[in-house]
C-alpha positions in Angstrom: -8.3 11.5 -1.6 -11.6 12.8 -0.3 -10.4 13.6 3.1 -7.1 13.9 5.0 -8.2 12.8 8.5 -11.3 12.0 10.3 -12.5 11.8 13.9 -13.5 8.2 14.2 -12.2 6.5 17.3 -12.4 3.0 15.9 -12.8 1.2 12.6 -16.4 0.6 11.6 -17.9 -2.7 10.6 -16.3 -6.1 10.8 -12.6 -6.1 11.5 -10.3 -7.1 8.7 -8.4 -10.4 8.9 -4.7 -10.5 9.1 -3.9 -8.9 12.5 -0.2 -9.0 13.3 0.5 -11.5 16.1 2.6 -10.3 19.0 5.1 -13.0 18.5 5.7 -12.0 14.8 5.8 -8.4 15.8 8.6 -9.1 18.2 10.5 -11.1 15.6 10.1 -8.2 13.1 11.5 -5.7 15.6 14.5 -8.0 16.1 14.9 -8.2 12.4 14.8 -4.4 12.0 17.4 -4.0 14.8 19.7 -6.6 13.0 19.4 -4.5 9.8 20.1 -1.4 11.7 23.3 -2.9 13.1 24.5 -4.0 9.6 23.7 -1.1 7.2 24.8 -1.5 3.6 25.2 1.2 0.9 23.4 1.2 -2.4 24.0 -1.8 -4.7 26.0 -3.4 -1.8 23.1 -4.8 0.1 24.1 -8.4 -0.1 23.6 -9.3 3.5 20.3 -7.6 3.6 19.1 -9.3 0.5 20.2 -12.7 1.8 18.4 -12.2 5.1 15.2 -11.3 3.4 15.4 -14.2 1.0 16.1 -16.7 3.9 13.1 -15.4 5.9 10.7 -15.5 3.0 11.8 -18.9 2.0 11.3 -20.1 5.6 7.7 -18.9 5.1 7.3 -21.2 2.1 7.6 -18.4 -0.5 9.8 -18.1 -3.6 11.7 -14.8 -3.6 13.8 -13.9 -6.6 16.9 -11.9 -6.3 17.0 -9.1 -8.9 19.3 -9.5 -11.9 21.2 -6.4 -10.8 22.7 -8.4 -7.9 20.9 -7.0 -4.8 17.3 -6.5 -3.9 14.5 -9.0 -4.6 10.8 -9.5 -5.4 8.4 -12.1 -4.0 4.9 -12.8 -5.3 2.1 -13.9 -3.0 -1.0 -15.2 -4.7 -4.3 -16.6 -3.5 -3.7 -20.2 -2.4 0.0 -19.6 -3.0 -0.5 -20.9 -6.5 1.8 -19.6 -9.3 0.6 -16.2 -10.6 -1.5 -16.9 -13.7 -1.1 -13.5 -15.3 -4.7 -12.6 -14.7 -5.5 -10.0 -12.1 -2.7 -7.4 -11.9 -0.4 -7.5 -8.9 -0.4 -4.9 -6.1 3.2 -4.1 -5.3 4.4 -3.1 -1.9 7.8 -1.4 -2.2 10.6 -1.0 0.3 14.1 0.5 -0.2 16.9 -1.4 1.5 20.1 0.7 1.4 21.7 2.9 4.1 23.6 6.2 4.2 27.4 6.9 4.4 27.2 8.7 7.8 28.2 7.6 11.3 25.6 6.3 13.7 26.0 8.4 16.9 23.1 6.9 18.9 23.7 5.1 22.2 21.4 2.1 21.7 22.1 -1.7 21.8 21.4 -1.9 18.0 23.7 0.9 17.0 25.4 0.4 13.7 28.5 -1.9 13.8 29.8 -0.6 10.5 31.9 2.6 10.7 30.4 5.6 8.8 27.3 3.6 7.8 23.9 4.1 9.3 20.2 3.6 8.5 19.6 7.2 9.1 16.6 7.5 6.8 14.5 4.6 8.1 15.0 2.2 5.2 15.4 -0.6 7.8 11.9 0.2 9.0 10.5 0.3 5.4 12.1 -3.1 4.7 10.8 -4.7 7.9 7.3 -3.4 7.3 7.1 -4.9 3.8 8.6 -8.2 5.1 6.0 -8.3 7.9 3.1 -7.6 5.5 4.4 -10.4 3.2 4.5 -12.9 6.1 1.0 -12.0 7.2 -0.4 -12.1 3.7 1.2 -15.4 3.0 -0.6 -16.9 5.9 -3.9 -15.4 4.7 -3.2 -16.8 1.2 -2.8 -20.3 2.7 -6.1 -19.9 4.4 -7.8 -18.8 1.2 -8.4 -15.3 2.5 -6.1 -13.2 0.2 -8.3 -11.7 -2.6 -5.7 -10.6 -5.0 -2.0 -11.2 -5.9 0.7 -9.1 -4.2 4.3 -8.5 -5.0 6.8 -7.6 -2.4 9.5 -5.4 -3.9 12.8 -4.8 -2.0 14.6 -2.2 -4.0 18.3 -1.4 -3.7 20.1 2.0 -4.0 17.4 4.5 -3.3 20.0 7.0 -2.0 22.1 6.8 -5.2 21.0 9.3 -7.9 19.1 8.7 -10.2 17.9 6.0 -7.8 17.9 2.2 -7.9 14.3 2.2 -9.0 15.4 2.8 -12.6 17.6 -0.3 -12.5 14.8 -2.3 -10.8 12.3 -1.3 -13.4 14.8 -2.4 -16.1 15.0 -5.7 -14.3 11.2 -6.2 -14.7 9.9 -5.6 -11.2 6.8 -3.9 -12.6 5.9 -6.7 -15.0 2.3 -7.6 -14.2 1.9 -4.8 -11.6 -1.2 -2.7 -11.7 -0.6 -0.5 -8.6 2.2 0.2 -6.2 2.3 1.5 -2.6 5.1 2.6 -0.3 5.8 4.3 3.0 8.5 6.7 4.1 9.4 7.3 7.7 8.5 10.8 9.0 9.9 12.0 12.4 7.2 14.7 12.5 4.4 12.2 12.7 3.6 10.1 15.8 4.2 6.4 15.6 0.8 4.7 14.9 -0.3 7.3 12.5 0.4 8.1 8.8 0.4 11.3 6.8 -1.2 11.4 3.4 -1.5 13.9 0.5 -3.0 13.6 -3.0 -0.7 14.9 -5.7 3.0 15.8 -5.2 4.3 14.7 -1.8 8.0 15.0 -2.6 10.0 17.2 -4.9 12.4 16.7 -7.8 16.0 16.4 -6.8 19.1 16.7 -9.0 22.9 16.8 -8.2 25.0 19.8 -9.2 28.8 19.8 -9.6 30.8 22.8 -10.6 34.6 23.1 -11.3 36.4 26.4 -11.7 39.9 27.0 -13.1 42.3 29.9 -13.4 46.0 30.7 -13.5 46.4 31.2 -9.8 48.7 33.7 -8.2 49.8 35.6 -5.1 47.1 37.2 -2.8 49.1 40.4 -3.0 48.3 40.8 -6.7 44.7 39.5 -7.3 44.4 42.0 -10.2 47.0 40.0 -12.2 45.1 36.7 -12.0 41.7 35.2 -11.6 40.5 35.2 -8.0 38.9 31.8 -7.9 38.0 32.1 -4.2 35.9 35.2 -4.9 34.4 33.6 -8.1 33.4 30.4 -6.1 31.9 32.5 -3.3 29.9 34.6 -5.7 28.5 31.5 -7.4 27.5 30.0 -4.0 25.7 33.2 -3.0 24.5 34.7 -6.3 23.4 31.7 -8.3 20.4 30.8 -6.1 19.4 34.5 -5.9 19.7 34.9 -9.7 17.6 31.7 -10.3 14.9 33.0 -8.0 14.3 35.9 -10.5 14.2 33.6 -13.5 11.7 31.0 -12.3 8.1 31.4 -11.0 8.6 31.3 -7.2 5.6 28.9 -6.9 7.8 26.3 -8.7 10.0 26.1 -5.6 13.3 25.9 -7.4 16.1 25.8 -4.8 19.8 25.4 -5.2 21.6 24.5 -2.0 25.3 23.9 -1.7 26.8 21.1 0.4 30.4 21.1 -0.6 33.0 23.8 -1.4 36.7 23.1 -1.9 39.0 25.9 -2.8 42.6 26.8 -1.9 45.3 25.4 0.5 47.2 28.4 1.8 46.3 31.9 3.1 48.6 33.7 0.7 48.0 31.7 -2.5 45.1 32.3 -5.0 44.3 28.8 -6.1 44.1 27.4 -9.6 41.2 25.1 -9.0 37.9 25.1 -7.1 35.0 22.7 -6.7 31.4 23.1 -5.7 28.7 20.6 -5.2 25.1 20.8 -4.2 21.5 19.9 -5.0 18.7 21.4 -7.1 15.2 20.8 -5.9 11.9 21.7 -7.5 8.3 21.4 -6.4 6.9 21.5 -10.0 7.6 19.3 -12.9 7.8 22.1 -15.5 10.5 23.9 -13.6 12.4 20.7 -13.1 12.4 20.1 -16.9 13.8 23.6 -17.4 16.2 23.6 -14.5 19.4 22.3 -16.2 19.5 25.1 -18.8 18.6 27.8 -16.3 21.3 26.6 -13.8 23.9 26.3 -16.5 23.2 29.8 -17.7 23.3 31.4 -14.3 26.5 29.8 -13.2 28.2 30.5 -16.5 27.3 34.2 -16.3 28.8 34.6 -12.8 31.9 32.7 -13.7 32.5 34.8 -16.8 32.1 38.0 -14.8 35.1 36.9 -12.7 37.1 35.5 -15.6 37.0 31.9 -14.4 36.8 28.9 -16.6 33.8 27.0 -15.6 32.4 23.5 -16.1 29.0 22.5 -14.9 28.0 18.8 -14.4 24.3 18.7 -13.9 23.2 15.1 -12.9 19.5 14.3 -13.3 18.0 12.8 -10.2 14.4 12.1 -9.6 11.0 13.8 -10.4 8.5 14.5 -7.7 6.5 11.6 -6.2 2.9 12.4 -7.4 0.4 10.4 -5.4 -2.5 9.2 -7.6 -5.9 9.8 -6.0 -7.3 6.3 -6.0 -4.2 4.9 -4.5 -4.0 7.6 -1.9 -7.6 6.9 -0.9 -6.8 3.2 -0.7 -4.1 4.0 1.9 -6.5 6.2 3.8 -9.2 3.6 3.9 -6.7 0.8 4.9 -5.4 2.8 7.8 -8.9 3.8 8.9 -10.0 0.2 8.7 -7.3 -0.9 11.1 -7.0 2.1 13.5 -9.8 4.6 12.7 -9.7 7.7 10.6 -8.1 9.6 13.5 -4.8 7.8 12.7 -4.6 9.6 9.3 -3.4 13.2 9.0 -2.7 15.5 6.1 0.9 16.2 5.2 2.7 18.9 3.2 4.9 18.5 0.1 8.5 17.8 1.1 11.5 19.2 -0.7 13.1 15.8 -0.3 13.6 13.6 -3.3 12.5 9.9 -3.6 13.1 7.5 -6.5 9.6 5.9 -5.9 8.6 8.6 -8.4 10.0 6.6 -11.2 7.5 3.8 -10.6 4.7 6.4 -10.6 5.8 7.6 -14.1 4.6 4.2 -15.3 1.8 2.9 -13.1 -0.6 4.4 -10.5 0.4 4.4 -6.8 1.0 6.4 -3.7 3.4 6.9 -0.8 2.3 7.5 2.8 4.4 9.2 5.5 4.8 6.6 8.3 5.0 8.1 11.7 8.1 7.2 13.7 8.0 9.9 16.5 7.4 8.6 20.0 3.8 9.6 20.8 3.7 12.7 23.0 7.3 13.6 22.3 8.2 17.2 21.5 11.6 16.2 20.1 12.4 17.6 16.7 14.5 15.1 14.7 15.1 15.0 11.0 16.2 12.3 8.5 19.8 11.9 7.3 21.1 12.6 10.8 23.4 10.3 12.7 21.1 10.3 15.8 18.0 9.4 13.8 15.9 6.5 15.2 12.3 5.3 14.9 9.8 4.4 17.5 9.3 0.8 16.8 5.5 1.0 17.1 5.8 2.2 13.5 6.6 -1.4 12.5 3.2 -2.7 13.6 1.4 0.3 12.1 3.1 -0.1 8.8 2.4 -3.8 8.6 -1.3 -3.2 9.4 -1.5 -0.5 6.8 -0.1 -2.7 4.0 -2.0 -5.8 4.9 -5.3 -3.9 5.0 -4.5 -2.2 1.6 -3.9 -5.6 0.1 -7.3 -6.8 1.4 -9.2 -3.7 0.3 -7.6 -3.2 -3.1 
């Protein structure tokens, strides 16, 4: 991308067709709220898939549910004729699953499913791609859609190594030449997007550790293996040890999220469990991480005499935005709202399975602003109180429709 943001106050030249009608925008917001009220976990998104299929069919399109059971694709071609296999498709991808956490907001569209919430904005992503598809379908009928587009509604993004791998196996990239996506960002104002050429997310893997020993009385730790101390030392020392074995610029970080050890104050336990994530900014460190993590944890466990088993689960590589695709997103947003609506963004330590698509074809992901303009609130993703300013729906639809027209 040649620039991250400009100073234009309005798009130059003739306006692009495909503006989002107010009536359709209101319908999309209602659709998003319905999804928000009925969140479904990865590979269980049957209601969401059915709702998308019904709305696309009502628009005269022919969506196809993926062979994996949930998720779907829907092709939109000039004149709504069957795709002839000629010009490659531009794919617009949305993830449709929710998270296993409670929704603690006080809003009319709060989740109705206990311990389930769209706390990462996937309901917004889904609604944006649906809205873009409905607008592009109308342009196709009018003979104003220049290239074929595929809507891709992907399940199970939150389930490592990500539902993208299953979707690719189901053929969603067949005939696709480029793929675009957005991800909600509560640090960016609604109506704006954040862009970055190159890595925009990080690699993310899952780490599980079990420790075993004979157990014993806390009065005599010298006669047994003190698993509590062993577990604590792994939690504290493994990240520090790894920081001295990897170039710090690689951004390798081990962060623990679960520690289960012991049941009584005077009993040294026989079993302990740890779980966390391994994140990397760089691909080379990501490829080396399993061996490095195994070695560090084994050394610490051996020092304390604990039997150790490490289960290292590969997750996702970084999302690496391809320059031409990133520029396309920039130009699309600038054409709709002016270059002032585009800002630069830093690489996140979060993981995203959109990266698996980019291992195969060019593409890019934009940060879709969901913060109320002018707000100083500091929210994050994966929180039970996460919500999105619904102005993001219109901005996302405008971004994708313009990209389809400019590609």
